[in-house]
N, CA, C and O atoms as a GROMACS GRO file, in nm:
protein
  468
    1MET      N    1   0.084  -0.119   0.000
    1MET     CA    2   0.000   0.000   0.000
    1MET      C    3   0.088   0.124   0.000
    1MET      O    4   0.176   0.139   0.085
    2LYS      N    5   0.064   0.212  -0.095
    2LYS     CA    6   0.144   0.333  -0.105
    2LYS      C    7   0.088   0.442  -0.014
    2LYS      O    8  -0.031   0.445   0.016
    3MET      N    9   0.176   0.531   0.027
    3MET     CA   10   0.136   0.646   0.107
    3MET      C   11   0.072   0.750   0.014
    3MET      O   12   0.106   0.754  -0.104
    4PRO      N   13  -0.019   0.832   0.064
    4PRO     CA   14  -0.083   0.934  -0.021
    4PRO      C   15   0.017   1.030  -0.085
    4PRO      O   16  -0.005   1.078  -0.196
    5GLU      N   17   0.127   1.058  -0.015
    5GLU     CA   18   0.228   1.149  -0.070
    5GLU      C   19   0.300   1.087  -0.189
    5GLU      O   20   0.353   1.160  -0.273
    6GLU      N   21   0.303   0.953  -0.198
    6GLU     CA   22   0.366   0.887  -0.311
    6GLU      C   23   0.273   0.880  -0.431
    6GLU      O   24   0.320   0.871  -0.545
    7ILE      N   25   0.143   0.885  -0.408
    7ILE     CA   26   0.046   0.878  -0.516
    7ILE      C   27   0.026   1.014  -0.581
    7ILE      O   28   0.031   1.026  -0.704
    8ILE      N   29   0.004   1.117  -0.500
    8ILE     CA   30  -0.016   1.254  -0.551
    8ILE      C   31   0.120   1.321  -0.557
    8ILE      O   32   0.180   1.351  -0.453
    9LEU      N   33   0.171   1.344  -0.679
    9LEU     CA   34   0.306   1.398  -0.693
    9LEU      C   35   0.309   1.550  -0.678
    9LEU      O   36   0.387   1.603  -0.599
   10LYS      N   37   0.223   1.621  -0.754
   10LYS     CA   38   0.219   1.767  -0.744
   10LYS      C   39   0.096   1.818  -0.816
   10LYS      O   40   0.040   1.748  -0.901
   11PRO      N   41   0.053   1.941  -0.784
   11PRO     CA   42  -0.058   2.000  -0.857
   11PRO      C   43  -0.015   2.034  -0.999
   11PRO      O   44   0.101   2.068  -1.023
   12TYR      N   45  -0.109   2.026  -1.093
   12TYR     CA   46  -0.081   2.058  -1.233
   12TYR      C   47  -0.157   2.186  -1.265
   12TYR      O   48  -0.278   2.184  -1.286
   13VAL      N   49  -0.084   2.298  -1.268
   13VAL     CA   50  -0.146   2.429  -1.281
   13VAL      C   51  -0.132   2.479  -1.425
   13VAL      O   52  -0.022   2.501  -1.475
   14THR      N   53  -0.247   2.495  -1.490
   14THR     CA   54  -0.254   2.555  -1.624
   14THR      C   55  -0.367   2.657  -1.621
   14THR      O   56  -0.436   2.671  -1.520
   15GLU      N   57  -0.385   2.726  -1.731
   15GLU     CA   58  -0.494   2.822  -1.740
   15GLU      C   59  -0.630   2.751  -1.728
   15GLU      O   60  -0.720   2.800  -1.660
   16LYS      N   61  -0.643   2.638  -1.793
   16LYS     CA   62  -0.768   2.563  -1.790
   16LYS      C   63  -0.794   2.505  -1.650
   16LYS      O   64  -0.907   2.510  -1.601
   17SER      N   65  -0.690   2.451  -1.585
   17SER     CA   66  -0.711   2.393  -1.452
   17SER      C   67  -0.744   2.502  -1.350
   17SER      O   68  -0.816   2.475  -1.253
   18THR      N   69  -0.694   2.622  -1.369
   18THR     CA   70  -0.727   2.732  -1.280
   18THR      C   71  -0.873   2.772  -1.295
   18THR      O   72  -0.939   2.802  -1.196
   19MET      N   73  -0.925   2.771  -1.417
   19MET     CA   74  -1.066   2.804  -1.439
   19MET      C   75  -1.156   2.693  -1.387
   19MET      O   76  -1.267   2.720  -1.340
   20ASP      N   77  -1.112   2.567  -1.394
   20ASP     CA   78  -1.192   2.454  -1.346
   20ASP      C   79  -1.204   2.452  -1.194
   20ASP      O   80  -1.295   2.387  -1.141
   21MET      N   81  -1.116   2.521  -1.122
   21MET     CA   82  -1.121   2.522  -0.976
   21MET      C   83  -1.250   2.582  -0.924
   21MET      O   84  -1.297   2.544  -0.817
   22GLN      N   85  -1.310   2.675  -0.998
   22GLN     CA   86  -1.436   2.735  -0.954
   22GLN      C   87  -1.550   2.633  -0.956
   22GLN      O   88  -1.647   2.648  -0.883
   23GLU      N   89  -1.537   2.529  -1.040
   23GLU     CA   90  -1.637   2.422  -1.046
   23GLU      C   91  -1.605   2.308  -0.950
   23GLU      O   92  -1.678   2.209  -0.944
   24GLY      N   93  -1.495   2.321  -0.875
   24GLY     CA   94  -1.457   2.216  -0.780
   24GLY      C   95  -1.371   2.108  -0.842
   24GLY      O   96  -1.360   1.999  -0.786
   25LYS      N   97  -1.308   2.135  -0.958
   25LYS     CA   98  -1.222   2.037  -1.024
   25LYS      C   99  -1.077   2.078  -1.005
   25LYS      O  100  -1.038   2.190  -1.039
   26TYR      N  101  -0.997   1.987  -0.951
   26TYR     CA  102  -0.856   2.012  -0.926
   26TYR      C  103  -0.774   1.910  -1.003
   26TYR      O  104  -0.812   1.793  -1.012
   27THR      N  105  -0.662   1.954  -1.060
   27THR     CA  106  -0.580   1.869  -1.146
   27THR      C  107  -0.446   1.842  -1.078
   27THR      O  108  -0.382   1.933  -1.025
   28PHE      N  109  -0.404   1.714  -1.080
   28PHE     CA  110  -0.279   1.673  -1.017
   28PHE      C  111  -0.201   1.581  -1.109
   28PHE      O  112  -0.260   1.507  -1.189
   29LYS      N  113  -0.067   1.586  -1.099
   29LYS     CA  114   0.017   1.482  -1.157
   29LYS      C  115   0.024   1.371  -1.054
   29LYS      O  116   0.051   1.396  -0.936
   30VAL      N  117  -0.002   1.248  -1.098
   30VAL     CA  118  -0.007   1.136  -1.005
   30VAL      C  119   0.087   1.025  -1.052
   30VAL      O  120   0.139   1.028  -1.163
   31ASP      N  121   0.108   0.927  -0.964
   31ASP     CA  122   0.189   0.811  -0.996
   31ASP      C  123   0.125   0.736  -1.114
   31ASP      O  124   0.005   0.708  -1.110
   32PRO      N  125   0.202   0.703  -1.219
   32PRO     CA  126   0.143   0.637  -1.336
   32PRO      C  127   0.077   0.503  -1.307
   32PRO      O  128  -0.007   0.458  -1.385
   33LYS      N  129   0.113   0.437  -1.198
   33LYS     CA  130   0.055   0.307  -1.166
   33LYS      C  131  -0.063   0.318  -1.069
   33LYS      O  132  -0.121   0.216  -1.032
   34ALA      N  133  -0.100   0.439  -1.027
   34ALA     CA  134  -0.208   0.458  -0.930
   34ALA      C  135  -0.344   0.439  -0.996
   34ALA      O  136  -0.364   0.479  -1.111
   35THR      N  137  -0.436   0.376  -0.923
   35THR     CA  138  -0.572   0.357  -0.973
   35THR      C  139  -0.659   0.474  -0.927
   35THR      O  140  -0.619   0.554  -0.842
   36LYS      N  141  -0.780   0.482  -0.984
   36LYS     CA  142  -0.872   0.589  -0.945
   36LYS      C  143  -0.910   0.580  -0.798
   36LYS      O  144  -0.925   0.682  -0.732
   37THR      N  145  -0.926   0.459  -0.748
   37THR     CA  146  -0.962   0.441  -0.608
   37THR      C  147  -0.850   0.488  -0.516
   37THR      O  148  -0.876   0.553  -0.415
   38GLU      N  149  -0.726   0.456  -0.550
   38GLU     CA  150  -0.611   0.501  -0.470
   38GLU      C  151  -0.600   0.654  -0.473
   38GLU      O  152  -0.570   0.716  -0.371
   39ILE      N  153  -0.624   0.714  -0.589
   39ILE     CA  154  -0.617   0.860  -0.602
   39ILE      C  155  -0.725   0.924  -0.516
   39ILE      O  156  -0.698   1.022  -0.446
   40ARG      N  157  -0.848   0.869  -0.520
   40ARG     CA  158  -0.959   0.921  -0.440
   40ARG      C  159  -0.924   0.918  -0.291
   40ARG      O  160  -0.944   1.018  -0.221
   41LYS      N  161  -0.875   0.806  -0.243
   41LYS     CA  162  -0.842   0.793  -0.101
   41LYS      C  163  -0.728   0.886  -0.060
   41LYS      O  164  -0.730   0.943   0.049
   42ALA      N  165  -0.629   0.902  -0.149
   42ALA     CA  166  -0.515   0.988  -0.118
   42ALA      C  167  -0.558   1.135  -0.109
   42ALA      O  168  -0.514   1.207  -0.019
   43ILE      N  169  -0.643   1.180  -0.202
   43ILE     CA  170  -0.690   1.319  -0.200
   43ILE      C  171  -0.774   1.344  -0.075
   43ILE      O  172  -0.759   1.446  -0.009
   44GLU      N  173  -0.863   1.250  -0.042
   44GLU     CA  174  -0.948   1.267   0.076
   44GLU      C  175  -0.864   1.271   0.204
   44GLU      O  176  -0.895   1.347   0.296
   45LYS      N  177  -0.759   1.190   0.210
   45LYS     CA  178  -0.675   1.188   0.330
   45LYS      C  179  -0.586   1.312   0.340
   45LYS      O  180  -0.570   1.368   0.449
   46LEU      N  181  -0.527   1.355   0.228
   46LEU     CA  182  -0.435   1.468   0.232
   46LEU      C  183  -0.505   1.602   0.256
   46LEU      O  184  -0.455   1.686   0.330
   47PHE      N  185  -0.621   1.622   0.192
   47PHE     CA  186  -0.683   1.755   0.192
   47PHE      C  187  -0.815   1.762   0.269
   47PHE      O  188  -0.875   1.870   0.275
   48GLN      N  189  -0.863   1.653   0.329
   48GLN     CA  190  -0.989   1.648   0.405
   48GLN      C  191  -1.107   1.702   0.324
   48GLN      O  192  -1.183   1.786   0.372
   49VAL      N  193  -1.122   1.655   0.200
   49VAL     CA  194  -1.234   1.692   0.114
   49VAL      C  195  -1.307   1.564   0.073
   49VAL      O  196  -1.251   1.455   0.083
   50LYS      N  197  -1.430   1.578   0.027
   50LYS     CA  198  -1.508   1.465  -0.023
   50LYS      C  199  -1.496   1.462  -0.175
   50LYS      O  200  -1.536   1.557  -0.242
   51VAL      N  201  -1.440   1.354  -0.229
   51VAL     CA  202  -1.419   1.341  -0.373
   51VAL      C  203  -1.543   1.278  -0.436
   51VAL      O  204  -1.588   1.172  -0.392
   52LEU      N  205  -1.598   1.343  -0.538
   52LEU     CA  206  -1.714   1.291  -0.608
   52LEU      C  207  -1.675   1.208  -0.730
   52LEU      O  208  -1.739   1.107  -0.759
   53LYS      N  209  -1.570   1.250  -0.801
   53LYS     CA  210  -1.536   1.187  -0.929
   53LYS      C  211  -1.388   1.203  -0.956
   53LYS      O  212  -1.328   1.305  -0.922
   54VAL      N  213  -1.328   1.101  -1.019
   54VAL     CA  214  -1.187   1.105  -1.057
   54VAL      C  215  -1.176   1.066  -1.204
   54VAL      O  216  -1.222   0.959  -1.244
   55ASN      N  217  -1.116   1.152  -1.285
   55ASN     CA  218  -1.086   1.122  -1.425
   55ASN      C  219  -0.935   1.119  -1.441
   55ASN      O  220  -0.865   1.207  -1.389
   56THR      N  221  -0.884   1.019  -1.513
   56THR     CA  222  -0.739   1.008  -1.532
   56THR      C  223  -0.704   1.003  -1.679
   56THR      O  224  -0.784   0.958  -1.762
   57MET      N  225  -0.585   1.051  -1.712
   57MET     CA  226  -0.531   1.047  -1.847
   57MET      C  227  -0.383   1.010  -1.841
   57MET      O  228  -0.310   1.057  -1.755
   58LYS      N  229  -0.340   0.924  -1.933
   58LYS     CA  230  -0.199   0.888  -1.942
   58LYS      C  231  -0.136   0.963  -2.058
   58LYS      O  232  -0.198   0.979  -2.164
   59TYR      N  233  -0.013   1.008  -2.039
   59TYR     CA  234   0.060   1.080  -2.142
   59TYR      C  235   0.193   1.010  -2.168
   59TYR      O  236   0.261   0.970  -2.073
   60GLU      N  237   0.230   0.996  -2.294
   60GLU     CA  238   0.362   0.943  -2.329
   60GLU      C  239   0.462   1.058  -2.329
   60GLU      O  240   0.429   1.170  -2.368
   61GLY      N  241   0.584   1.029  -2.284
   61GLY     CA  242   0.688   1.130  -2.283
   61GLY      C  243   0.729   1.167  -2.424
   61GLY      O  244   0.731   1.083  -2.514
   62LYS      N  245   0.762   1.294  -2.443
   62LYS     CA  246   0.802   1.341  -2.575
   62LYS      C  247   0.945   1.297  -2.606
   62LYS      O  248   1.027   1.277  -2.517
   63GLU      N  249   0.973   1.283  -2.736
   63GLU     CA  250   1.110   1.252  -2.778
   63GLU      C  251   1.186   1.384  -2.789
   63GLU      O  252   1.139   1.478  -2.852
   64LYS      N  253   1.304   1.389  -2.729
   64LYS     CA  254   1.386   1.510  -2.727
   64LYS      C  255   1.525   1.478  -2.780
   64LYS      O  256   1.573   1.365  -2.771
   65ARG      N  257   1.588   1.580  -2.836
   65ARG     CA  258   1.724   1.565  -2.891
   65ARG      C  259   1.817   1.668  -2.830
   65ARG      O  260   1.777   1.781  -2.800
   66MET      N  261   1.942   1.626  -2.813
   66MET     CA  262   2.051   1.718  -2.779
   66MET      C  263   2.164   1.684  -2.874
   66MET      O  264   2.244   1.595  -2.845
   67GLY      N  265   2.171   1.753  -2.986
   67GLY     CA  266   2.270   1.722  -3.089
   67GLY      C  267   2.236   1.589  -3.154
   67GLY      O  268   2.127   1.573  -3.208
   68VAL      N  269   2.329   1.494  -3.148
   68VAL     CA  270   2.305   1.363  -3.209
   68VAL      C  271   2.237   1.266  -3.112
   68VAL      O  272   2.194   1.158  -3.153
   69HIS      N  273   2.228   1.303  -2.986
   69HIS     CA  274   2.170   1.215  -2.886
   69HIS      C  275   2.019   1.231  -2.881
   69HIS      O  276   1.967   1.343  -2.876
   70VAL      N  277   1.948   1.118  -2.884
   70VAL     CA  278   1.803   1.118  -2.880
   70VAL      C  279   1.758   1.048  -2.752
   70VAL      O  280   1.810   0.942  -2.717
   71GLY      N  281   1.660   1.108  -2.684
   71GLY     CA  282   1.608   1.046  -2.563
   71GLY      C  283   1.460   1.077  -2.548
   71GLY      O  284   1.403   1.153  -2.628
   72ARG      N  285   1.399   1.019  -2.447
   72ARG     CA  286   1.257   1.042  -2.421
   72ARG      C  287   1.238   1.095  -2.280
   72ARG      O  288   1.311   1.060  -2.188
   73ARG      N  289   1.139   1.181  -2.266
   73ARG     CA  290   1.098   1.222  -2.133
   73ARG      C  291   1.014   1.109  -2.073
   73ARG      O  292   0.970   1.020  -2.144
   74VAL      N  293   0.994   1.114  -1.943
   74VAL     CA  294   0.921   1.007  -1.877
   74VAL      C  295   0.772   1.014  -1.909
   74VAL      O  296   0.718   1.122  -1.933
   75ASN      N  297   0.705   0.898  -1.909
   75ASN     CA  298   0.560   0.893  -1.921
   75ASN      C  299   0.500   0.940  -1.790
   75ASN      O  300   0.558   0.919  -1.684
   76TRP      N  301   0.382   1.005  -1.797
   76TRP     CA  302   0.320   1.055  -1.675
   76TRP      C  303   0.169   1.043  -1.682
   76TRP      O  304   0.112   1.018  -1.789
   77LYS      N  305   0.106   1.062  -1.568
   77LYS     CA  306  -0.039   1.047  -1.557
   77LYS      C  307  -0.097   1.169  -1.488
   77LYS      O  308  -0.041   1.220  -1.391
   78LYS      N  309  -0.212   1.216  -1.540
   78LYS     CA  310  -0.280   1.332  -1.485
   78LYS      C  311  -0.416   1.288  -1.432
   78LYS      O  312  -0.483   1.206  -1.494
   79ALA      N  313  -0.456   1.343  -1.319
   79ALA     CA  314  -0.587   1.311  -1.261
   79ALA      C  315  -0.662   1.441  -1.236
   79ALA      O  316  -0.609   1.534  -1.175
   80ILE      N  317  -0.788   1.447  -1.283
   80ILE     CA  318  -0.877   1.559  -1.255
   80ILE      C  319  -0.977   1.510  -1.151
   80ILE      O  320  -1.052   1.415  -1.175
   81VAL      N  321  -0.976   1.575  -1.035
   81VAL     CA  322  -1.056   1.531  -0.921
   81VAL      C  323  -1.166   1.634  -0.897
   81VAL      O  324  -1.138   1.753  -0.880
   82LYS      N  325  -1.292   1.589  -0.895
   82LYS     CA  326  -1.405   1.677  -0.864
   82LYS      C  327  -1.443   1.656  -0.719
   82LYS      O  328  -1.471   1.544  -0.677
   83ILE      N  329  -1.445   1.766  -0.642
   83ILE     CA  330  -1.477   1.757  -0.500
   83ILE      C  331  -1.618   1.811  -0.474
   83ILE      O  332  -1.674   1.884  -0.556
   84ASP      N  333  -1.673   1.773  -0.359
   84ASP     CA  334  -1.806   1.817  -0.318
   84ASP      C  335  -1.794   1.959  -0.262
   84ASP      O  336  -1.727   1.981  -0.161
   85LEU      N  337  -1.861   2.056  -0.327
   85LEU     CA  338  -1.853   2.195  -0.283
   85LEU      C  339  -1.952   2.227  -0.172
   85LEU      O  340  -1.934   2.326  -0.101
   86SER      N  341  -2.055   2.146  -0.154
   86SER     CA  342  -2.153   2.170  -0.047
   86SER      C  343  -2.186   2.039   0.022
   86SER      O  344  -2.290   1.979  -0.005
   87PRO      N  345  -2.098   1.993   0.113
   87PRO     CA  346  -2.126   1.866   0.181
   87PRO      C  347  -2.250   1.879   0.270
   87PRO      O  348  -2.262   1.973   0.348
   88GLN      N  349  -2.343   1.784   0.256
   88GLN     CA  350  -2.468   1.785   0.332
   88GLN      C  351  -2.448   1.716   0.467
   88GLN      O  352  -2.361   1.630   0.482
   89ASN      N  353  -2.529   1.756   0.564
   89ASN     CA  354  -2.525   1.690   0.694
   89ASN      C  355  -2.583   1.550   0.680
   89ASN      O  356  -2.679   1.529   0.605
   90ALA      N  357  -2.527   1.455   0.751
   90ALA     CA  358  -2.576   1.317   0.748
   90ALA      C  359  -2.681   1.300   0.858
   90ALA      O  360  -2.657   1.335   0.973
   91SER      N  361  -2.797   1.246   0.821
   91SER     CA  362  -2.900   1.221   0.922
   91SER      C  363  -2.925   1.071   0.931
   91SER      O  364  -2.925   1.001   0.830
   92PHE      N  365  -2.946   1.023   1.053
   92PHE     CA  366  -2.969   0.882   1.075
   92PHE      C  367  -3.053   0.865   1.200
   92PHE      O  368  -3.066   0.958   1.280
   93LEU      N  369  -3.110   0.747   1.217
   93LEU     CA  370  -3.192   0.717   1.334
   93LEU      C  371  -3.106   0.652   1.442
   93LEU      O  372  -3.028   0.561   1.413
   94THR      N  373  -3.121   0.700   1.566
   94THR     CA  374  -3.048   0.642   1.678
   94THR      C  375  -3.139   0.541   1.748
   94THR      O  376  -3.252   0.519   1.706
   95GLU      N  377  -3.089   0.481   1.855
   95GLU     CA  378  -3.171   0.389   1.933
   95GLU      C  379  -3.289   0.465   1.992
   95GLU      O  380  -3.272   0.575   2.043
   96GLY      N  381  -3.405   0.408   1.985
   96GLY     CA  382  -3.525   0.476   2.033
   96GLY      C  383  -3.598   0.550   1.922
   96GLY      O  384  -3.702   0.609   1.947
   97GLY      N  385  -3.545   0.547   1.801
   97GLY     CA  386  -3.612   0.608   1.686
   97GLY      C  387  -3.594   0.758   1.673
   97GLY      O  388  -3.665   0.820   1.594
   98LYS      N  389  -3.503   0.819   1.747
   98LYS     CA  390  -3.480   0.962   1.736
   98LYS      C  391  -3.394   0.991   1.612
   98LYS      O  392  -3.300   0.917   1.582
   99ALA      N  393  -3.427   1.098   1.543
   99ALA     CA  394  -3.349   1.139   1.426
   99ALA      C  395  -3.232   1.224   1.474
   99ALA      O  396  -3.250   1.317   1.553
  100SER      N  397  -3.114   1.192   1.428
  100SER     CA  398  -2.994   1.264   1.467
  100SER      C  399  -2.920   1.308   1.342
  100SER      O  400  -2.913   1.233   1.244
  101THR      N  401  -2.864   1.427   1.344
  101THR     CA  402  -2.786   1.475   1.230
  101THR      C  403  -2.643   1.498   1.275
  101THR      O  404  -2.617   1.538   1.389
  102GLN      N  405  -2.552   1.473   1.185
  102GLN     CA  406  -2.411   1.491   1.213
  102GLN      C  407  -2.351   1.576   1.103
  102GLN      O  408  -2.367   1.545   0.985
  103ALA      N  409  -2.284   1.684   1.141
  103ALA     CA  410  -2.223   1.772   1.042
  103ALA      C  411  -2.100   1.706   0.982
  103ALA      O  412  -2.019   1.648   1.054
  104LYS      N  413  -2.087   1.713   0.850
  104LYS     CA  414  -1.969   1.658   0.782
  104LYS      C  415  -1.851   1.750   0.809
  104LYS      O  416  -1.865   1.872   0.818
  105LYS      N  417  -1.735   1.690   0.822
  105LYS     CA  418  -1.614   1.768   0.851
  105LYS      C  419  -1.525   1.773   0.728
  105LYS      O  420  -1.405   1.750   0.736
  106TYR      N  421  -1.587   1.804   0.614
  106TYR     CA  422  -1.512   1.815   0.489
  106TYR      C  423  -1.494   1.961   0.453
  106TYR      O  424  -1.580   2.045   0.481
  107LYS      N  425  -1.382   1.991   0.392
  107LYS     CA  426  -1.358   2.126   0.340
  107LYS      C  427  -1.429   2.139   0.206
  107LYS      O  428  -1.464   2.039   0.143
  108THR      N  429  -1.451   2.264   0.162
  108THR     CA  430  -1.516   2.288   0.034
  108THR      C  431  -1.418   2.334  -0.073
  108THR      O  432  -1.459   2.362  -0.186
  109SER      N  433  -1.290   2.342  -0.040
  109SER     CA  434  -1.187   2.376  -0.141
  109SER      C  435  -1.052   2.321  -0.093
  109SER      O  436  -1.035   2.287   0.024
  110ILE      N  437  -0.958   2.314  -0.185
  110ILE     CA  438  -0.822   2.272  -0.151
  110ILE      C  439  -0.736   2.395  -0.147
  110ILE      O  440  -0.696   2.447  -0.251
  111ASP      N  441  -0.708   2.444  -0.026
  111ASP     CA  442  -0.634   2.570  -0.009
  111ASP      C  443  -0.487   2.554  -0.043
  111ASP      O  444  -0.421   2.652  -0.080
  112GLU      N  445  -0.433   2.433  -0.030
  112GLU     CA  446  -0.291   2.410  -0.053
  112GLU      C  447  -0.256   2.402  -0.200
  112GLU      O  448  -0.138   2.387  -0.234
  113PHE      N  449  -0.356   2.410  -0.289
  113PHE     CA  450  -0.333   2.397  -0.433
  113PHE      C  451  -0.244   2.510  -0.480
  113PHE      O  452  -0.254   2.622  -0.430
  114GLY      N  453  -0.156   2.484  -0.576
  114GLY     CA  454  -0.052   2.577  -0.620
  114GLY      C  455  -0.103   2.709  -0.673
  114GLY      O  456  -0.032   2.809  -0.659
  115ALA      N  457  -0.223   2.717  -0.733
  115ALA     CA  458  -0.270   2.840  -0.796
  115ALA      C  459  -0.325   2.940  -0.695
  115ALA      O  460  -0.352   3.055  -0.730
  116MET      N  461  -0.343   2.899  -0.572
  116MET     CA  462  -0.404   2.986  -0.473
  116MET      C  463  -0.303   3.080  -0.407
  116MET      O  464  -0.340   3.155  -0.316
  117GLN      N  465  -0.179   3.080  -0.448
  117GLN     CA  466  -0.076   3.159  -0.382
  117GLN      C  467  -0.086   3.304  -0.419
  117GLN      O  468  -0.006   3.385  -0.372
   0.00000   0.00000   0.00000
């Protein structure tokens, strides 16, 4: 089992990802072998948010040249994570049939994201 810090490598900040933050979508570079479930758990643990959806994309590294030498950049994976912007209170029945509500302790944004500086 990998640690959340090993799965989420760094935020991926572009013009499009900055605009998507208003909709609750955050973009990260992640470990290429990580699954959507592992990414979801890592984001929830690191940032204390409720993840609704995870979309992933794999990218092949570009071929680069330095004179006669040819090499490739590393392959990488990007994950777009949609978080819950308005977590609802959970209501349930206790012993005796009384209705009880419990406030969710989730954040509504990721403050540590790179574009918020």
